[in-house]
N, C-alpha and C positions, 0 to 999 in steps of 0.2 A: 831978532828970533833966533834960538838954537836950531840947528840943521838934525833934517830927520834922517834916523838912523838905520840901516839894512843889514840884515848879517843875514847871506843865504844859505849856512846851513843851521845854526843856532835860534836864530829869529821866528817869528811867528806871525802871522798876518790875523790869527782870530784872536790873540792874549796881546800880542804886540802894542807897544806904543810909542814908537818911535826914538826910545832915548837910547842912549848905550846900554844902560841896562837891561831893559824891554825892546827891542828891534825888531822892525819888523823884518819879513823874509825873503819879501818881492819889491824890488822897484817898482814895480806895475801898480801895484796895493798901495806904496806909500805915495806916488804920484796921486793916485786917485783919492786917497784922504786928505792929502795936504796940495793941491795942487800949485801953491804960488810958496811954498818951501823950498830951501836948498837943500840937498841930500848926502851923506857920506853911507859908502856902502863898500862892505869887504866881502869875500868869499865866506872865510871860515874863521876861527875866533885866533887863528895863527897869523890872520894876514893884520892889516892896519886898516883904517876908514878913509878912504880916499872920494873923491867926488865923480862919479858917472862920468862917461866919457858921453859926446855928444849922440854915438850909436845907439849907448846904452837907453839913453834918455827917448830916444826917437823909438826903440822898442818896445819902451816900457810905457809911453804915451799909448803905442794901439793895444797894450795889455791894461791901462785902464780905462779907454773907450772901451773895451769889450766888458770891463767890469761895472761901467754904468751901464752898458745895452743890460745885460744879465741884470742890474738892479731894476731896470727900467718894466722888463718882463715879468721877473718874479713881482712888481708891485701892480702890475696891469693883473698879471695871471690870480694875486691874491684878494684885487680890486671883483674880478670876476667870480670867484669862486664864493667871496662874501655874498655878492647879490644872487646868488644861485644859491646858495642857503637859506638867505631869508627867502628867497621866493619858496624853495620847497617847505619852510616853514610856514609862510603864508598858505599853501597849499595844503599843510600837513592840517593846520587850524580851519580852513574851511571846509576840509574834507570831515574832520572829526564833527564840525557845527553840523554840517549837511547829515551825517551820520547817527546824529542824535535823534532824525525826523524820521529814522528807518525803523519801524515795530515790527519785529517777527512776531507770524503766528502761526501756529501748527496747521497745515492742512488736514481738517478735518475728512477729506474725501481720500485720504491715503489710506491704508491696512494701519491698524493700531500694532504698536509697537511693541516686542515683548521686550521685555527689562530680563537681562542676563548682567552676568559678569563676565568679563575679558577671557577668562582661560576656558569659558564654556559656550563660546562662540562659533567653534568651527560647525555645529549642526547648523545654524542657522542662516547659513550663507546662501545669499538673494532675498532673503527675509527683512523685512526692517525691525528695526532693534533700538532698544535704549539704554546708553552705559553710562554710565558716573565714573568719575575719577581725576587724578590730578594731572596735570600740564606737565609731561615730563620734559617734553622738546619741541620748540616751536620756531617754526621757519614762515616766513611770508615772502611769498615769488611772485610776484607782480599783483596777479588779482584771486589768487588762488592763498591761501595759507593751511599749510600741511603741521597739525598735531598729532604730536605721538601723546595717547593720554596713557596712563598708571592708574590700576587700581589693586594691586599686590597681587592678584593671579595673575597678570599677563601684560602685554603691552598691546596698543592698538593704533594704527594709525586713521587720522581722521581728515578728509579734504573738507575743507569749507572754501565755495566758490559763488559767484552772481552776489546775490543779496546779502547771503548769510555770513557771506568775508564782509559785508559792508554797513554792519551796525558799529555801533560806537564800543560796544563789549569786545566786536573783533579786532577792532582799531586799537583797543588798548589792554588787549589781554596778554597776561605775563605767565613765566612760568612758575610752576605750583599754585596756582590757581584751581580752585575743583569748579568742574563744568558738566552738565548734563547735555550729552548731544545724542541725536535723535537722527537715522538714516537706515539707507540699504547697505547691507553688508555686501560686498563685492570681493571674488578670487582675484589678485593681483594680476594686471596683464601677465603674459608670457616675456621673460628676461628682466621683468621687474620683482623687486624684493620687499618685504613689509614683514613684520611681528606678526607669527602664524597664518601666514599666507595670504592674509584678505587685507579691506580696508573698508574704512566705513564712509561711503557719500552722504554727507551732513544734509538734511532740509530743515532740521531746526534744532537748536541747541540754546543754554542761556548759563550765567554764570553762578554758581552754588558760592562761592566764597573768593572773591579777589584776593591775589597775594601781591604785596606793593611792590611797586620798580624804582627806579630811580636808585640812590643810595645804601635803601633799605630791601635794595632788590636781594631776593633769593642767594644767586653768583656771587654778587658782592660780599655775602656773609660769609660764605663756604664756596669754596673749589678744590681742583686737587693739590692748588700749592701752597693751602691754608699748613701754617703752624702744626703739629700732632694738639699743641695744648689746645689750641681753638677748636681742631675738631673733637677733641676729649669734652670741652664745653659743650661742643653743639651736636654731640652723639646725636641726639633726637632727630638731627636733620642730616646727620651721615646718612642714617637708616634708610633716606631715600635715595641712595645711590644703586645702581644696578649692581656692584662688586658685596658691598654690604650686606646687602635684602636679600643676592644669590644665595651667600653664607648661612644667612639667618634661617631661609627654606631649606638648604642640605642639613644645617642642624636639625632641623622638626624632624625632617625626613629619617635622620641618623637614628634618632630617636625613637621612632615609629617601629626600624626595622630592627635596632636592638631588641625593643619590647617584645616582638614577633617572634627573634630568634630565641629569646629566653624563652617565652612561652611554648615555643617548641621542644624544647629541652626538659619541660616541667618544673620549670620556677615559677614561683607566683611574685606576683608585686604587692609590696606593703609600704606604707607612708611611717617612718619614726619620728619622733621628735625632734625639733632642731634646737630648743631651748635642755639642758643636758645639765647633771651636776658631777659627772665625770670624765675625767681626760682620757682619750686612745693612743695619742700621737707623743704626748709629753705635755706638760703644764707649760714651758715656754712659748707656745704658740697658741696659746688660748684667748679669745675674745673672753674677756669677764664682765659681769653684771650683778645689778641687784635685782632679786628675783623676790620681790615682796620682803624682803627682809633678809634672806638668804643667798649666801654667794649661789651663781649659775653660770653657765658659760655656754655660749654659742657652739654647734656642735663641729670636731673636727671630722669627724666618719660615725656614720650608723653603723659598724660593726658587730658592737657589741649587742646593740639590739636585733639584728638579725638574728646574732646567734641563737635569741631566746626563741625567736618563731619557728627551727629546724622541728620540735617534738610536738608541734602542734599543726604545723601547715608545710611542711617539708623543706623542698629547696627554696628559696627567697630571693629578689631581688629588690633595690628601689633606687630609684632616681630622685636624687636629694641633695640640696644646697650645704656645702661644708667651708668652714671658715677656719682660715689659718691668719694668726696673726706675728706674721713673719715677715720682717722689715725686707722684704725683696723684691727688686725692680728689674729683675730679668724678663725677657719675652716671654717667657713660657711659666710665670708664676701670676696667680692672682688671688688676691685675700679671700674673696669668694667664688666661688668655684662649684659648678655640677659634678655632681659625684655619682656615678652608677655602680654601684657594690651589691655584692653578692655574696651568699653564704652556702655551701653544700653539705649535705651529711654523708657518713658512711663512704669516705673517699680516700684515693692515697696522694702523696703529693704528686705524683707521674700522673695521677686522673684528671687533679685543679689545672696541671699546664696543657693536659690535652683537651680539656672542658673551656678553657681561652679561646686555645688557638681556634677552636672550632667556632665558639661563639665570634669572634672577629671575622671569621673567613667567610661565616655563612650570613654576617652583617651585611659586610663590603658586598658580596655577592646580590645580594637581595637588592639595594641602592644599585646595583649597576644592571639587573633586570628590569628594573622599573625605567618606565621611559624617560619620567619626568625629574627624578634624582641621577640618572646618567646623564640626561645634558646638563645638569647643575654642576655635576662635576667635572666633565668635558669644558664647561665655562672657565671654572675658577681652577683648576688642574687638568689642563688640555692633555698630559704626557703621562698622568696615572696609570699605573698597571697594578693590577689585586695582587697581595702579598701570594707567593707557594708555600705551600705544604710539603715538609714539616718545619717550623720556626728552628732554628738554630739554638739550642742548648749549650750554653757556657758558664759553668762554674766559675764563682768568685775569685776561685784561686786559680783558675787558669786565666780568666780574664786579668788577675795584675803580672802572670808572667807573659801574658800577649800585651797587655801596653809597655812594660820593659822591653821586649823582643822587639818593638816598633817603636823606642824612643819616645813614649807618650810621655811626658814626666808631670809632676804638679808643684804648685807653690809647696813651699815649707815652712811650717808652722811651729810659734813654741807652744809650750804647756797651756797656754792661754788663748790660742787660738788664732794668736796674731801672726801675719806673713811674715817673714825675715824675709829680711832686703840685705845689700851688698853693700861694698862702699859706694857703689853708684848712686843707690837707691831702687836699683832693679831686685824683683823678687827672685831668693835664691830657689831653683829648678833641682828637684828628688825626685829619684824612682820611688816607684808604687812598693809597698810591701802590706805582707798580710796582715790586717787589723786595721788599714787604713779606709776611711770614708769614701770612695772613688769620685773623683771630680764630678760636677755635671761636665767642665766643658770634656774634660779627656771621657766620660763616661761617650757623649756625643760623636767624637769624634772617632772613638772605635766603632760605633753604629754606622757612622758612614762611610767607613772605610770597608767595611763590613755588606753592606749597601743590602741590607735584608733584616728582616724582624729578628731579636736575640733575647733569648729567654736567661736572663742573669739572676742563676740562682746559687741557695747554700751562703748566705752573706753570717760574716759573724754575731753570734747574739748580742754583744755588745753595740753594736751601729743599729739593732733594731728593736723593734716597741717588746712589751713584756711579755704578751699571749702568743708568741710565736714558738711553735713545736720547736725543741732544740733534736738537733742528729746526734744520738749515742756515740760513745766516744770509744775507741779500741781500749780496753783495759791496758792501764801504763801509757797511753801515748799522750802526750804532752801539747802544749799550742793551744790556741783559742777552742770552743765551742761553735760551732756551725749553726744555722738553721734550715728548716724546710721552708724557704721562704723564695721569692722572685720577682722580678722587673720586669716587664717585658718594653723591649725599647724598640724603638723607628725611626728610620733614618730621617734624617733633617728636624725631628723634634724631639728624639731621647726619650725617656721615662714615659711610658702614658698610663701603663696601670702597674699597681703592686697587688703581690699576693702572699700568701702563705696558711700552710695548716696551722691548725691553731693548739692552743696544749689541751687535752684531754682531760689530763689528769688534777685531781682538787688539790692534793697536796702539791703537786708543782706549781699550780696557778698560784696557791697562798706562799710558796717561796717566794715567785716571780714578783709578786705586790711587796714582800718583805726585802729585798732587792734592791727594787726600785724606787723605796722609799714611801710606797703607795698605800692609805690607811686604808683597809679592806672592806671598811665597816658600809662605805657606800656603795659598794660593787655587790651587796650580798644579791643581788639578783643576779647576777652574771656568774658568780659564783656556783649559783643553784643550778646552773646547766650540769655542772660537773658531779654533783652530788646526786641528781635523781634522774640517773640512766645518761650517762656520758659515754659520748661517742667520737671514732675517729672525724674529724670536720676539719674545711677549710672556707678558704674566700678572699675575695680580691674587691679592689676598689679601681676604677678606669675613670679618669678626667675627662670629660665630655669635652670641654674645650683643647686637651691638647689632640686628643683623638681627630675632633674636626679640622687642627691644624694641620697634621699631616694630610688629612684625606684631599683637603682643601688647596694642600701648599700655601699656607696664611705663613707671614712672617712671624706674627705674632697671636699667643692666646687671648689677647684682648680684642683681635677682630672677632673673635669667635663667641665672643658673649653679647648679650642683647644691651647692658649697660654692665661694662665691666668694673671691677672693684681692684684698685691697688694701693699702696700705703699713699696716702695722703689723697687719693681718688674716690671720694663719696658721692657726686654729683654729677649730672642730673641724675 
């Protein structure tokens, strides 16, 4: 037989085979594995293989004996563990069989239970209550089962002990099962904590809908490490998580606070249509559809309809879905988003920005003054501080200068809008100039450096929609025509509001249609607003998901929508 090779430097006792190509690392393991063979050993690859000395073999024999002892010990341990596991399985099966004989019955001598939602339990402490919900957390501790129940209004710790914890349903209970629990609501002992400051000592309960265990268990389908695409597919399950549900609860509170604030400012809520036959922000981002044989679109904005309300309803707002067929996958873009829009009559551009600033600050203050929404903000964004007034007002021209002064450049593009690259394939970076559409990255970086809300205003007309009011030029002055338009930028998110004064003159509006190549015929009703008693007016659109992302410090607006839609994603 060929001798067994040992290389103390490059060998391996785990993967080695004792050959010159795959030697062992230790003589002890070689002797243990091949007690009757001859051995050749070397210190490292620079040496030559030689027969080990007698003293080395003697030392290796002790090591081999030690390995054998360890093997036997491990074997005994494995055998003992196998027996213990078998015994545990047998005990569990016996316990399960015995548990089937236990039938819980509600004690009729106890006071009748009051049915309540978890969020309304505080006044019912020391009383017997009935609550239904989903098993959010589950812990079996000796003879006691701790269940944290969730019903959408809050969380409740339930304690099952004695016979209540010995039923078959108790021993097979799984996460996300729905159950009904009845018991006495008690304040938690001093030094202990529980959601709401109380816990339910259960005397009767039942399963309403069991959730599967094993391979199809909830935590096997979805957990924190799940791939984002899986989380998107299972959005309906993601919503059950504490962060996702808290975000959506805060969204609800935010919309309610906005409505209250806008009502305080005498704005009336209206509901414009989503199916339209006109464009607002350019034809390239329209979702087109056949409407009984006629071309129609999903709305980009309700602004034009809001303007028609001013003569009869006064200042108005809406909370409506808007749609943009924009193939953008950034963390702040959605194909469908909630658009809070408003229109106000008889105002100036300065009035518009002041109004916006007031609405945002008052809305945030309402949220912070309400204990429930304040707790949600603290949970999601512990370091949040409300914005200070006045907001910084920075003109577009001054912003261009600021970006260049701070060496914030943008990618150069050719006439077709393609990025120009150098010989190494890297984008060519150039300074900003008046007329450029400030890129999202540069805009956000500027806002993060300034670290405060910024009204960026006075954009060139070529960069903005046809309906925006233009700032008159001085006689004989050249350069671009600017507009009474603004974007409100927030740190960490960027633009959350876009607003402007609107063209009030009929002839100027007709010229804008012509310049943009828009057929004025479908816009007759919009043009009539200038024909039958025009007024200086303006408005804005606020992206609710972006605002919420700023408020709750969410990385992407996709977290701020119930079922977000982006290019390629329309399920579930």
